[in-house]
N, C-alpha and C positions, 0 to 999 in steps of 0.2 A: 459370526454375524453376516447373514446373507450369503453364506458359502454356497458356491456352486455346486450342484449335485452332479454326478457322472453323466446324467443324461441331459445336461444342460443345452446340448445341441438341438433338442426338440424345442426349446424355448426361444422365441425371438430375442435378439439381444437387449440387455438392459444396462445402459451405461451411467455409472454414478459420476457426475461432474463436481470437483471440489474446488471453489474459488478462493483466492486470496483477496479480501474485500477492501483492499486500500489502494490508493493512488489510481492508476489507469490500468490495473490488472485485470480486474473482472470482466470488463466490456469485450476485450479481444477474444476472451475465452468464450464468451457467450456468442460472439460473432461466428467463431468456428464451429461451435456446436449446432448453431442454427443452419450453417451451411451443410454440415453433416446431415442434420435433420430433414432438410429439403431433399438431399440427394438419396437418403434411405429412410422413407417414411414407415417401414417396419421396425426400425430400431427406437426404443424408448429412452430418453435423455432426462435423467433427474439431476436438477441443477441445484446443488447445496451451496448456500452462502449466507451472510448475516442479512437480517431484515432491511437494514439501512441500505447496503450495497444492492440488494435485489430490487428495492423500490427505485433506487437511482438508474439502474441499467435496463430494467424491464419497462420502466417509465409508465406514464399514464395512458398512453396511446396504444398499449400493447395489444388491444383487441384487434386492432388493424393488421398487426403482422404476427399475431399469436400462431404457433404451430401446435397441433394437437399432440406431438410427440415429444414436446419439451415442457417439462413442468418445474417451477421453481419451489425450492423448500427453504425455509429459514433455519439456521443453526445459531446456537448460543454464541454471542459476542463476547463473553467473558466479563462484561461490565455488570458488577452486583447492582441489585436494585437499590436506588437512592444513592448511588456512588457519586461523589463529587470529585471531578477531575482536578488534579493539583497543577495541570499545565506543564508537567514534565514532558520533554520530547518523546514521541512515539509511545506515549502511555497507552493509547487504545490498541496499539499493535501488540505491546507486551501483554495486556490483558486478554486479548484475542488467542495469542499463542500459548497462554497458561491453560486454556481449556481445550486445546487440540491435543491428539486427534479425537479425544472422547466426544467432542461436540458433534463431529461429522459421523462417528460411528454409531452414536445413539439414534440420529436421525435416519442413517441409512438402514439400520435394523427395523426401525418403524415402518419405513415405506416398503421394505421387502415384504414385511407381514401384511401391510394393508393391500399391496397390489399382487401379491403371491408371485413376484417376479424376482428371481434371484439376480444379483449384479453379475454381469459377465465381463466388465471392463471398468477400469478407473481412468478418467481423464482428469487431470489437475493442473493448477499453476505449478510451475517447476519450483516455487518457493517451498511449497509443502512437501518436503522431502520425505516425511513419514510415511507418505503413500507408498513408498517402495515396500516397506514391511507389510503395510496393509494388503497390497496386491499379492505378495507372497503368501501370506496367511490365507487369503481368499483363493489362491491358485488361479489367479486371472491376470490379464496384461494391464501394464500401467503405461499410460501415454502422458507425460507432462508437456505443457506448453511453456516455452521460454518467450516472454513477450518483447525481449529486446533483441540485439543484433548478434551475430555469429562471433565477432571479435570479443565482445563482453563475455559471452558464454565460454569462449576458450580462456579468457583471463580467470574465470572462476573454476573452470575444470582443472587448470594448471596452478591453483593458488598455492598448493604445497611446494611445487617445484619452484615457483617464484619466491616463496618465503626461504627455501633452501638455498637458493642462488643469490639473493640480494638482502635477505634478512627482513625483519619486520619494521625496521626504520632506515630505509635506504636513503638517508639524507645525502650522503656522499655519492650516490650512484644515480641520481636522478636523470642524468644524460644517457645512461647506459641502454644501448639498443636492446630490444626484446627478441634478439634473434636466436636466443635459446629456448624459445617457444615454438613449437612446430608450426608451420603455415604463417606465422605473424608477420605482417607487412614490415618491411625494413626501416620504414621512417618512424615507426612507433619507439617511444622511450619508456623507461621505467616511470617517469613523471606522468605520463599519459594514463597510467592504469587507474581504475577506480580506487579511491583510498580504502574502501571496504576489504580489499584483497589483502591489506595489512592488518586487519583487525581493528577493534575499538569500538564497535556499537552492535546494536541488536541486528542490523542488516549484514554485518560481517559475519555474525554466527549463522544467520540464515543462508546467506550465500556460500559460506565455507561447507556447510552440510549439504546445500544443493550440490556443489561442485563433486563432492566426495561419493553422492549417491546417484545422481542422475544417470550415470552411464549404465546403471542397472535397468534402465526403462526398456520396455519392448520397443519404444520408437520415442525419440524426442522430437517435439515439432517447435518450428519458430516463425516468427512474423518477419520473414526476410525472402531474398530470392538468391539462388545459387551463384548468379553471375555477379553479384555485388562483392562478395569476398571469397573467390574461387579457392585460394590456397588454404584458408582457414577451414572453409567446408569441406575440402578434401581430407584434412586431418581429422576433422570431427566425424566425417562418415566412417574413417577407419576406426575411431575409438567406440562408437555407438553401434548397437545392433541395427538401428535405422535412424538416420538423422534426415529429418524431412522439413525442408524450407517450404512454406506454403504462401507466402506473401507476394507483394505487399498486400495487407488486409483492407487497407482502403480502396484498393482496386476489386479484390475478390468480394468483398462486403461493403460496398459503398454506403454511406449514411443515407438511410431511406427517407428520413424526413428533415435534413438538415435545413433549417429555416434561416431567414435573413431579416430579423425583426428591426434592424437597424439601418437597412437600405444600403448595406455595403457594395453589393454587386452592381445596382444601377449607378452609384457613385463611380465605381471602377470603369464602367462602360464609357464614361466621359473623359477618362484619362489617356494620355499617349501610351503606345506600347512601351513595355519594360521600363517605365518611368517611376512607378511607385515603390516605396519601402513599406513593407508590411512588417508590423512589429507586434510580436506576442511572445510572452514567457510561460505560456501553458496554464494550467488551472492550479497548479501546486507552488512553483517557484514565485518567489517575490524579490524583486531587486532591492538592494539597499537604497535608502532615500538619496543618497548622495549621487549614486550611479543613475537614477531614475531622473533626477535633475539634470545630470550631465547629458543624458540621452536626449531629453527634451530641448535643451540649449542646442545641442548638435543639429537636431532636426530643424529648429527655427532659423538658425543662422546659415545653414546650408542651403536653404530654400528648396529642399527636396519636397516633392509631393508625398504624403504619407497616410497610412491607414494603421491606427493603433488600437489593439484590443487591450484595454486597461481596466481592471476592476475599479468600480466607483470609489471603494475604500482607499485606493491609491493615488487619487487625483490630488489630494491635499499636498502631496510632495512635488507637484508640478509647479515650475516658477510662476509667480503671480502674473496674471493676464496671459499666459501662454496659449490658452484655448481661443481667447478672442483674437489675438495677433495672429494665429495661424490658421483661423477658420476657413479662409479661402482656399487653401491648398492641403489642409489636413483634417482627417476625420478621426475622432477618438470615441470608441464604443466599449461598452462593458462585455460584449460578446461578439464573436464573428464566425461565420461559416468558413473556416480556415482552409479545408480542403479545396473548396471552390475558389477562394481567393488565391491561393498558391497556383492554381491551375489557369488563372485569368492571364489574357495576354498583356494587361497593363502592369502586372506585378513584375518589378525588375530586381527585387531583393528581399530577403527575409531575415530579419533580426530576431534571433531565437535562442532559447536556452539548450537546444539540441537534445531535447528528449527524442527517444527513438521514433515514436509516431510522427512527431514534427519532422524529424529528418526524412522519414519515407514519404511523408506527403509533400515535402519540399521537392524531392527527387521525382515523385510521379507528376507533380505540377510543373517541373522545370525551371524552378527558381533558385538562383546562387543564395548561399547563406552568409551572414555575418553573425559569429558564434560568440555567445556569452554563457558558457555551460554553469550550471549550478552544482549538482549532486549526483551520486550513483554513477551510471554509465555515461554521463553527459559530457564529461571532459574527454573521454575516449572517442565518443561520437564526433566530437568538435575536431579532434585531430584526424580522424578518418576523412571528414569533410574537406579540411584545409590541406592536410599534408600527404594524404593517400588517394583520394579520388579527385582532388583539386577542383572542388565545386563550391568553395567558399573561403572565407578568411577568419581567423580567430581574432577576438578582442585583443588589444595589446596587453600583455601581462594578466590576461584572463578577466580584466575589469573594464567597465566602460568609462571612457573619459570624453570630454567634448571634442577635443582635437582628434583622438583616436576614432571616434564613431564618424567624424566628418571626413577623415581621410578614408575609411573603409567604405563609405557611401559613394564617395567620388570614385574610388577603384572599381567597386562593383557595378555602379550605374553607368560610368562614363570613361573608363579606360579600356584599352585593348586587353589588358588582363581579365577584366570583368567579362569581356566578350568570350574569351577562352573558357572561362568557368561556365558561362551559359551554354556554350558548345558542349562541354563535358557532361553537365547536368541533363541536357537534351539527350544525349547518347545514353545515360544511364536510364532515363526516363523510357526510351524505345526499348531497352533490355528488360525492364520491368514489365512493360506492356506484353512482350513476347512471352516473358516467364508465366503469365497468367492467361496466355492464349490457349487455343485448342490443343497445340502440340508442345507447350511451354513446360519448363522444368517444374514449376510450382503446381501446375495442373496435374502432371504425372505423379507428383508426390502426394497430391490430395487423394488421387485414385488409390494409391497404395495405402494411405491412412483409412480410407473408406474399407478397403479389404481387411485391414487389421482389426478395425472396430467390428465390422459385420461377422468376422470369423471367430471373434473371441468368445 
C-alpha cells in the first residue's frame, strides 16, 4: 500500500496525515500540518479524516487560508447507510474504530495511485496506535501527535506499572502519592489520575494501546512546552526516540479568523482590570443542571462582573429571571473568542472544565483558573493547575456549589492568594512566550520535526 521504493529519496516527501475525528483532536493536528506546510512548501501533506470532521475544521472560508500542498481526503466513518443511532455513549466512535485501519489504507492507496507519489511519512493522532504497524509495513517514519499534556501522556505510558502497583480498583489507595512514576510531581495522588488508566470504556482500551505502542514512534509530538513539566519531559525524552514539545499551539498557530459576533471584546474594554470572571466549559462538557443553577446563583449573589459562554440549549437551567437581574454586570453569549478573552486585561478569573486547550489558553492569557473538571485528562489538569503550578483553585469536592463558587471567586479576584496565583500564571505565560520565540525550546523542537519530516 503505497510502499516506498528504494529510490524514494528522489521524490519530494509525501506525508499521509491520519486524524481522529472526534472532540477537539483533528484541529490541532491540522494546525501543526499547516505550520509544517508553510515552512516546507516542497512537501505534500494528504490529510485523511471523516467528511464531517473535515467540513468542520477546514471550514467554509478555506479559500482564504488554503495551502497548495495540503489536501483533504475523506475516509469512511463506519456509519452504515440509513443507520439509526441508538443513543449509546460513544456509539459514533465505536463505529469509526470498527472500520480502522482499513478505511485509511483504502484511501491512501487510492491517492498514491492518483498522485503517483509514494507515502514517505505517517503523521497521526496518537490515539491511532495501529499506525505503528502501518509505518513498519511501509518502512517509513511514524510521528504521532499527543494533543494533551506531558503528565497525562506519562500516566498512559505507565498504565501497566500503575495497575501493577495499585491495582485496577484502587479505592483504598486514593491518597497514595504517584512517586513510583518517574518524574511525576510529588503533589499528585492516585485519585488524580484519569479513570481511563484503570479500564472500563472504549477510551481506556484506546489509551492503553496508545501507551503500549507510542514509544515505537520516530518522534512523539505534543501541544505543550518543556518548561511547564520539566521532570516529566526529562523522563519522556529518555523513553522516546524523540519527544518534541511544540506548543502552546495557540501561540504558534493563533486563530486566523476568530470572530466576536456577540461583542464580547468591546464589552470587556469597559470593565476594570482583572475584575471579570469568564465562564466556559468547552464545546463538549455539559454541567449537571443543579451545578449550573448553583453557579448562576453564586455569580448573582457575589455581584461579580461576569462573561459566560453558555449554549442556548442550557439556558433553561438558569434560575428564573437570572438574565434580567444580572444584565447590567453580566453577559451571557452562546459563543465567545476564548483566547482573546483570556488575554484581555479585564479578565481576572476563568471558571473552566480544564480541557488541555483551555488550560494552555489560560496560561498564555495570564488568567488564574477555578477548576471544575469533567472527564479524561481534565481532573489531572485541574490538580496541576491548583496543586503543582499554583495558578488556580479546584471546586470543592470536584463539584460546583453556590458557596464554593462564591468563596473561589472571592479568593481569586480579591484575596492575596489570588494575587499570587496571578503572579505565577504570568511567569508561566512569559516562559510559554519564550518557548515559541526565535531561540525557544518549542521552536528548536519544531525545526527538529521539520528535519524528520523532510528527510523521511
